[in-house]
N, C-alpha and C positions, 0 to 999 in steps of 0.2 A: 286107284289110291282110296286110303281109308280116309274117313271124314276126319279123324284127328290128326292126319298128315296135313291136310288141306287147312284147318283150324292152325296149326303151328306155323305153317307157311305165312298165312294172312297176319299172324302176331308178330311174327319176324319182320315182315315187310312194313307194318304199321310204326314198329319200333326204331327202324331204320329212318323212315320218313320223318319222325319226331325229332331225332337226332339231327338229320340234316338240316331241318328248318330251324331248329335252335341254333345251331352253328353258323347259318348263313344270316341271321338277323342279329347276332351278337356283335358288338364292337370291340375292339382290343385297346389295351393302354399302350400309350407312347409319349413322345415329347413333341414340342413345337416343330422340331426338325423332322420329325416323323409325319406330322400333320401337313407339312409344306409339300412333301412328296405323294401323299395320299389324297384321294379323292373321296375315300370313306370317312364316316363317322368315327371319332377316336375318343378315349377317355384320357384326359391329361391331369396328372397329378402336380400340385405345387403350392406356393403360397403367394399372398398378396405382396407386391411391393409397395411397402407403405411410404416410400420415398417420393413416389410420383402420385399425381392427382386423381382421385377418382371423379368421374363425371356423371352427374345425375340432376337434370333440372325437370322436375316433373310439370313445371308451367309450361314449358316448352313442349316436351315429348316425355310422357309418363313411361313409355314402353322403351326408352333407351338408357342403358346403362353402360359404361364402359370404365375399364380400369387395366392396370398393368399387372401382369404375374410373371413370376420365376417358376417354370418347371423344375423337377427334381434334378436335372442335369445343368440348372443355372442359366438356361436361356430365357431371356425375357421377351414377351410379346404382349402387344395391346389385345384385350379381350372386349369383344362387343356382346351383350346380352340384351335381347329384345324382351324386355319385361321390367318389372319395377325392382328397384333395388333392395336386396334382401335385408332384413333386420338384423343388426349388430354385425354387419359385413367385416367391418374393420377389426372386430375380435376375433376373427376365425384364425385358427391355427394352421389348417391345411385346407385346400380347396381341390374338389374334383370337378373338372369340367367335361361335358360331353358335347361334342360339336365338330366343326372342320374349318379349315383356313379358307378364307376368302380374301386373295390378294395378301396383303401384309398383316392382316387382321384375322384372329380367330374368333369365329362367330358361334358361340356357346347356345345350345338349345336347353342344356340342364345345369344347374349349378348345385353341387352337393357341399355344404359348409361342414367342417368339424370344427367345433367351438369348445372351450373349456367350460365345463359345468359349472354352474354357480353354487350347486348344491354339495358336490364331492369333488375333491381333488384330483382323484384317481381316474374318474371317468370322463369321456369325450362325449359331448352331445352333438349328433348330426341332424341336419336340416336339409332337404332338397327342395329346390326351385326350378319350375320348368318355364321356358320361354313362352311367350303369347303365341309365336309361329308354331311351336310344337304342338300346341293344343287345337290347332285349325286343322 
């Protein structure tokens, strides 16, 4: 075989390995119903249920924050985040959670908030928060 053929095969093998590793570590979008059926980490898009109470007491446990969220299909679920409460959380227009179900609660490892920008009306500001457990 020519050296150029061997090099071409190696390049193709490396490209396939990169594609497979990227695909296997990526999580998918879903709903709370999908999260109940899956053991894998999912992204869930929804909004805060402002009619229910947010629980965060930093004097008792600064790394425990819970709230109720409605996903895009309208299903409500309690969400537990192991970390501090994000600033201006109540102002968020949309929330993207990354995590998985544990019992009847969704345990989020990341929270991405989409908040209205205070400087321009047409732009949306996004902020990501990671769980304390995710960084360990």
